C-alpha positions in Angstrom: 0.2 -0.2 -0.3 2.6 2.8 1.0 5.1 1.6 -1.4 2.0 2.4 -4.1 1.6 5.8 -3.0 4.5 7.4 -3.0 5.6 5.1 -6.0 2.3 7.2 -7.4 3.9 10.7 -5.7 6.7 10.3 -7.3 6.0 9.6 -10.9 3.9 12.6 -10.5 6.8 14.6 -9.2 4.9 16.3 -7.0 5.8 17.3 -3.1 3.8 16.4 -0.2 2.6 20.2 0.4 1.6 20.4 -3.2 0.0 16.8 -3.5 -2.0 17.8 0.5 -2.8 21.6 -1.0 -5.0 18.9 -3.8 -7.1 16.5 -1.0 -7.0 18.5 2.4 -4.9 15.7 3.6 -2.6 17.2 6.3 1.5 16.5 4.8 2.7 15.0 7.7 -0.4 12.1 6.9 0.8 11.6 3.6 4.1 11.0 4.8 3.1 8.5 7.3 0.8 7.4 5.0 4.2 6.3 3.0 6.2 5.3 4.8 3.5 2.9 6.8 3.9 4.2 10.2 0.1 4.3 9.9 -2.8 3.2 7.8 -4.8 5.5 5.3 -8.3 5.3 5.0 -10.2 3.7 1.9 -11.8 7.4 1.8 -8.1 9.7 2.7 -6.5 6.8 -0.3 -9.9 7.6 -2.7 -9.1 11.4 -2.4 -5.0 10.7 -3.3 -6.4 9.0 -6.1 -8.3 11.6 -7.1 -5.6 14.7 -7.0 -3.1 12.1 -8.6 -5.5 11.9 -11.3 -4.9 8.4 -11.7 -5.9 6.1 -13.7 -9.2 3.9 -13.1 -7.1 0.9 -13.4 -4.4 1.9 -10.9 -6.9 4.1 -8.6 -8.4 0.6 -8.6 -5.7 -0.5 -7.6 -4.7 0.8 -5.4 -8.2 1.5 -3.2 -8.4 -2.8 -3.3 -5.3 -2.8 -1.5 -6.0 0.3 1.2 -9.5 -2.2 2.2 -6.3 -5.6 2.7 -4.8 -2.7 5.3 -4.7 -5.0 8.7 -4.5 -8.4 6.4 -0.9 -10.2 7.1 -1.7 -12.1 3.8 -2.7 -9.7 0.5 -2.7 -9.5 -3.9 -1.5 -7.8 -5.8 -3.7 -8.5 -9.5 -1.3 -7.7 -12.0 2.2 -6.9 -10.9 4.0 -6.2 -14.4 1.8 -3.9 -14.5 2.4 -2.4 -12.0 5.4 -3.9 -10.0 6.5 -1.5 -7.2 5.2 -3.8 -4.5 7.7 -6.2 -5.5 10.4 -4.5 -6.5 10.1 -3.1 -2.7 10.2 -6.6 -0.9 13.1 -7.7 -2.9 15.1 -4.6 -2.2 14.9 -4.9 1.0 14.9 -8.8 1.1 18.9 -9.7 3.4 18.0 -13.1 1.3 15.8 -14.6 -0.8 15.1 -18.5 -2.0 13.0 -19.0 -5.2 11.3 -22.4 -6.4 10.6 -22.3 -10.2 8.4 -25.2 -11.2 8.1 -24.9 -14.9 9.9 -21.3 -15.7 13.0 -19.9 -15.1 12.6 -16.7 -12.7 12.4 -13.5 -14.0 15.7 -12.1 -12.4 17.8 -15.4 -14.7 15.2 -14.2 -17.9 16.9 -13.6 -20.9 15.0 -10.6 -22.6 14.1 -13.1 -26.1 13.4 -15.7 -23.4 10.7 -13.7 -22.2 9.5 -12.3 -25.3 9.3 -16.4 -26.4 6.5 -16.3 -22.9 4.5 -13.8 -24.6 5.8 -10.4 -22.9 4.9 -7.4 -23.4 6.9 -5.0 -23.4 6.9 -3.6 -20.2 7.6 -7.3 -18.8 10.9 -7.2 -19.9 11.5 -4.0 -18.8 10.3 -5.7 -15.4 12.8 -9.0 -15.7 15.8 -6.6 -16.6 15.0 -4.4 -13.0 14.4 -7.8 -10.6 18.8 -8.7 -12.0 19.6 -6.0 -8.8 18.6 -9.5 -6.5 21.7 -11.1 -8.3 24.5 -9.9 -6.5 22.4 -10.1 -3.0 21.3 -14.0 -0.9 19.4 -15.2 -3.7 19.0 -18.8 -4.5 17.0 -21.0 -7.3 15.3 -24.0 -6.7 14.5 -24.7 -10.4 11.8 -27.2 -11.3 14.3 -29.3 -14.9 10.7 -29.4 -16.7 11.7 -25.9 -17.0 14.6 -26.5 -18.7 13.1 -28.5 -21.8 9.4 -27.8 -21.9 9.2 -23.8 -22.9 7.8 -22.9 -26.1 10.5 -20.7 -28.2 13.2 -21.3 -31.0 15.9 -23.6 -30.4 18.7 -20.9 -30.6 16.7 -18.7 -27.5 16.4 -21.9 -25.6 19.9 -22.2 -25.8 21.0 -19.0 -25.0 18.4 -18.8 -22.1 20.3 -22.4 -20.4 23.8 -21.3 -21.9 23.0 -17.8 -19.2 21.8 -19.7 -16.4 25.6 -21.5 -16.2 27.1 -18.3 -16.4 25.2 -17.3 -12.8 27.3 -17.1 -10.0 24.1 -17.7 -8.1 23.1 -21.0 -6.2 20.7 -23.1 -8.3 19.9 -26.7 -7.5 17.9 -28.9 -10.2 14.7 -30.8 -8.5 13.8 -33.9 -10.6 11.1 -34.2 -12.7 10.7 -38.0 -10.4 9.7 -36.1 -7.0 7.0 -35.0 -5.2 4.1 -34.9 -8.0 2.2 -32.6 -8.3 4.7 -29.9 -8.2 3.5 -26.3 -6.1 3.7 -23.8 -7.5 6.0 -21.0 -8.1 7.2 -19.3 -5.1 9.0 -17.4 -3.3 10.5 -17.1 0.5 12.1 -14.1 1.8 13.9 -13.0 4.6 13.3 -9.0 5.7 14.4 -6.8 8.3 14.8 -9.0 11.6 14.6 -12.2 10.0 10.9 -11.5 9.4 9.5 -13.5 6.6 7.3 -13.2 3.5 6.5 -15.2 1.1 5.4 -14.5 -2.7 3.8 -16.9 -4.5 3.2 -16.5 -8.1 0.1 -17.5 -9.8 -0.5 -16.2 -13.8 -0.5 -12.2 -13.2 -1.2 -12.3 -9.3 1.6 -11.9 -6.3 0.1 -13.0 -3.4 1.9 -11.4 -0.4 1.8 -13.5 2.4 3.2 -13.1 6.5 0.4 -15.0 8.7 2.6 -17.3 10.7 0.3 -19.8 9.2 1.0 -19.0 5.3 4.7 -18.6 6.0 5.5 -22.2 7.9 2.6 -24.1 5.2 5.4 -22.6 2.1 8.8 -23.2 4.7 7.4 -26.8 5.1 7.3 -26.8 1.6 11.3 -25.5 0.4 12.4 -27.3 3.2 11.0 -30.8 1.2 11.7 -29.1 -1.8 15.4 -28.5 -0.9 15.8 -32.6 0.0 15.3 -33.6 -3.2 17.2 -31.3 -5.0 20.6 -31.8 -7.1 23.6 -30.9 -5.6 24.7 -27.9 -7.5 27.6 -28.9 -9.5 25.0 -31.6 -10.5 22.4 -29.3 -11.4 24.8 -27.4 -13.6 25.9 -31.1 -14.8 21.9 -31.5 -15.7 21.8 -28.1 -16.8 24.5 -28.2 -19.9 23.3 -31.4 -20.4 20.4 -29.7 -21.8 21.8 -27.5 -23.8 23.8 -30.1 -26.1 20.6 -31.6 -26.9 20.1 -28.2 -28.7 23.1 -27.9 -30.8 22.6 -27.6 -34.1 22.8 -30.9 -36.3 26.3 -31.9 -37.0 25.6 -32.4 -41.2 
């Protein structure tokens, strides 16, 4: 919520005082809303949406988030169109472990791979902007299916797998033969003071889960996947093996 409000105001390059004049909300309150130290009422969010002259979709999204204030779990629709919340969590995370059953995780995707998946221009930009996580404590558990089942030309697939082999982040492959059906994609993030957040992905939605029961469930699932994952060196061999199947045939 606070991330979306700040991003919307900063996008228009206006100050708290200017927004206060437009909405009638005291500017100290606006600052508290954006830093998360005070939860705004839905009617105040509506005034801010009007003061910023936001489009219908973005305004509806912020109002929906405002109604979820106080709920430890929330859903953010189409984060590719509205990435600030996802990026904010990733920037603040001290460590991220991602599970990707059938698609290469966005921070590791090449532009051609994103386009082959049907990504629009903004999704290519979002994938590139998320590569900052590669410089931090980021590790990936990758379903073997993601190495061979995606609709793309052979050269695009080969380049994507070569890109994985160049990475310094830990990548462990989970064989197809374990845990069926495989759980959907999600990530375990550790924030300041060991606070845990689960980011679960489904189509164009991300769910941000912080309730004790949800975190415990997903951490148990991640632990089970870690037990089944191949060691890093063996995983690199599996990836290299899939690359070899995509090499041009000798005449």
